[in-house]
N, C-alpha and C positions, 0 to 999 in steps of 0.2 A: 478345242484341246482334246488331243488323244491320249488315252490312257494305254500306258503298258502293262499288260498281263504278263505275271512272272509265275511259271510254271512251278508246280508242288516237286520238291525231289526228295529223295530218300531222307537227306540232310535236314530240309526244313522240317517233313513228318516228324523225323526223329527229336528234334527241338520242341515241337509243339507238343509231341507226348510227354516230353519229360518237364514240360511246363519252364523252358528256358525261354529268357528276352533275348529277342534278336531284330535286329533291322536287316531289311533285303536293298541292296544296291546292285542294278543291273548296268552294263556297259557293251558296248559292242565290241566283242571277241577278234582279236588279232592273233592267227599262228605266231607263236615265237615271240609275242610281246609279253609274257610273262607278268609277275606282280608288278612291275614297274610301268607296265601299260593302264594295268587295270587302276593303278593310283593316280596315272597320270588322267584318265578319263574320269575319275570320281573326285580328282582335286584333294587326293590323301596325298600324306608323306609316304614312300615306300617301305618304309621301318614299320608301319603298324599294320602293314598288309603281310598276311604269315602265309608262306608258300606251306603247303602239305605234299611232302616229298616220301616215296615211296621206295625204298632202300632196302638192301638185303645183306646178311653178315656173311662171313666166308662161309659156311654151312648152309648159304642159300634160305636162310629163314630169315622171311619178310620182316620190315619194321616199319614204321611211320616216323619221320623225323619235321618238326613244324619249326619254319624258320623265318627271320624277318626277310621282305622282300627284297631289301638291299643289301642282304650279307650272303654268304656262301658257307656251308658246311664244310668243317674240317674233317675229312673222313679219317685222319689219323686220331685226332681228338676223340672223335664219335666211336672207334673201335676201342681205344682204350679204356673211355668211359662204360663201355658195355662189356669188357674183359674178353674181345673176340680179337683175332688175328686181324682180320679187315672188314671193311664195310664199303659197298658201293653201290650208286645207284640203280635199280632195277631197268631192264629194258623197258621199253612204252608198252608192249604188249603184256609183258610179265606183271607189271605196275596194275594195268587195268583188269586182269583177272583176278588179283589180290583184293583190289580195293572196291571193284565193280563201277568205276568211275572212268570217263575218256581222260588220256593224259589233258592237263590244262583244266580241269573242271573236278579234280580231287578233292572231298572234303574230308575232314577228320571225323565227322559224324556219318554213321550209318556206313560203315566199310561191310563189305561182303565177308570178308575174311578178317577173324580177330587177328590183330597184330597188337605188338605193344608200341605204344605211344611214346615219342619224346619230344620234349618241349625245350629249346633254347631258354635258359633262365631268364634272360633280360624280357622276353616277350611277355611274361609275367609279371613284370614292373609297370607295363604300360596300362595306362585308364580303358582303353579300348582298343580291339584288334578288329581286323576283318581278313575273315577265312573262306576259303571259295566255299561257295553253296551246292555244290553238288552237280554243276553243268557250267560249260564255258560262260564266261560274260556275268555271272553271277557272284558278288560278295556278299557274306554276311556278318554284320556288325554285331560283336558279342563283347560279353566282358572276360578277360583272360582267365578269372577263375573258373569258367565251365570247364576249362581244358583239365584241370587237375580236380574239379569235384566231381564231373561228370564222365570223363574220358579215362581218370587214373594215370593222366600222363607224367612220366618220370623227367624231371629235370636234369639237362645235360648243360655243359658248357662246351658249344663247338661252332661256335660264331665266328667267320672270317670278314673281314671289311671285303668288299668288291676288289677284285684285281685292278691295281691301278695298271697293269700294262694291257688291260682289254682296252680296245678302242672306244673313244666316247660313243659313236654311233652303236657299238654292240652293247654296252651299259643302257642307252636310253631304248634300246630294242628289249631290253629284258634277255639277252642270250648269255649272261654271264650267271653261270649257276649260284 
């Protein structure tokens, strides 16, 4: 039986250094597969797989949003909560520059640049969540309380259910934000 070696990432190093308990779950990454693909590969409910999204406000200030894998971010609700005019996703190159991670492998831990972290309130009500571990195809199982205790994540209410107008194949492939 072959052992799978999981490379240490800045996120796993950060969690170990801070004494945080976590489990490591790797899967075969597929471009544009998103949280739905990771959940499917690992036999998880997409609701407990939490996306790390790098966004920016109308003044181009970057921020992080942690959202359920099966939900979208209401940028209007988020902008209201942050008291800014608008919020939008960063371009992939900009997101990578701010976070230090490749898009598709962004972890909320050990970010290159200090950014405020916002977490959908209902994420914190779950028993266990799975966040990206700092590389594509790597999820870390953690207690949601780590987000507020160690990252000072701010609670927001900005989740939208997946778009009913999206084609089922798009939803299955994770192409719906």
